[in-house]
C-alpha positions, 0 to 999 in steps of 0.5 A: 749757081750759074746757068748755061742759057741765062736768057731763058730765065726771062720765061719766069716773067711769063710765069710771074704774069700768070700769077698776077692774072690769077690774083686779079681774076680772084679779086674780080670774082670776089667783087662780082660775088659781093655786088650781085649775090645774096651771100647769106642765101648762097652760103645756105644753099652751097654749104661749105666752100672749098677755101684754100683747096681751090688755090692749091692746084693753080699754085702747084701748076705755076710752081711746076711751070717755074721749075720747068722754065728754070730747068730750060736755062741749064742750072749748074751748081758747084759744091765743095766736097771733101776729097777721098783718101787724101794725104798730107805730110807736114815737113817742119824745120827744127834747126837752131835758127827756128828759135829766132824771135823775129817771128813772134813768139819764135819761128818754131812756135809760129810754125806749130800754131800754123800746123794746128790751123792747117790740120783743122782745115782738113776734113775728117777722112784726110790722113796727115803725118809729120816729119821734122828735120834739122841735122837729120830727119825724123818721122814724128808721126806716120800718116794717120786720120787721128789728128790729135796724134799729129797735133801732139807730135807737133807740140813736142817739136824742139829746136836744135841742129843744122838744116837737112831739107833734102833728108826731110823731103825724102823721109816724107816721100817714104812715109807717103809711099808706105802709107798710101795705096793706089785704087785701080789705076789712080793714086790718091792725092798727096801733098807735102807742106815744107816749112823752113827758114834757112839754107840747106847745109846738111844731107841730101840735095832737096832738088833731087827729092823734089824730082822724086816727088814729081815722079811719084805725083806728090805736090810740094808746097814750100813755105819760107819763114823769117828773114827774107834778106840779111841776117838775125842773131840766134843765141849769139850766132848770125843766121842768114835769110831764107833760100827762096830760090831753092824753095821756089824750085822745089815747089815748082818742080812738083807743080806746087807754089812757094810762099813767104811768111814774114809774120805768124799771122801770114803763116797761119793764113797760108796754111789755112789756104793750103788746107782748104785748096787741097782737102776740098774740091769743087764738084759740078752738078747739072740740075737740069734733069732733076728740075725737069722731073720735079717740075713735071711731078708738081704740075701732075700733082696739081692737075690730079688735085684739081680733077679730084676735087673740082673735076676740072684742070687748073 
């Protein structure tokens, strides 16, 4: 919680001083009664004393005053709430190089585990889909709010083929266009999470797909996994490193970011962060008016009780 006028909270010291004065007055009154009064005679004449009731109206009055002072400081609270109608398309490279074991147990298995992490971070009303690509692109799971369907499709991915990144992005954009409907003049938020480990060597230009995503208002977050520089051997074939320049351009064209994951743990952290950032948003609530209303109600309640029970104001 933050405050627009935090210095006004010093007024709570006045309320605290009033609490101290009240407690001191009660203590002195009790001492005076015990010193100068025949307690047994007084009890027989007065009868049953009010007990805790005599303290309730002053307590409510002081509580209401504290609420009003806090309201004057302009309290603001930021709450994290789920986005409505958000859509996420996972675009995962399944080319032959994803079978490399430099990211344990393999690059593709690490990607699968990270996909589970991302999907788990999404609230229940978020729709998610999956596109896999190698020599071509396949819509493995259309947009759905049934997360288990997508998780099953992720687990079924197999390696093999070349790397057609542009085709994968285009397939994801088409799936988003088919499965998303605008509400009024606004489009529901949509994000593509692209994961690949190599250089595009087949199909359409991924930068053209990124330009189309920008026009459609879809943010692409790109993730490179595996070797940053140099090469690795996969089934006796030498595989080059991640094309970080291209992945950075794809992401920044749409307002997204590029991430590099050299280990499975880092990849899961990236996916968890993306799920939290996209699927949830901070909503700012101004508590000034609610606290004023609550404080006034509490003060009035204490005053009514005091008048009803003792015919005096607290």
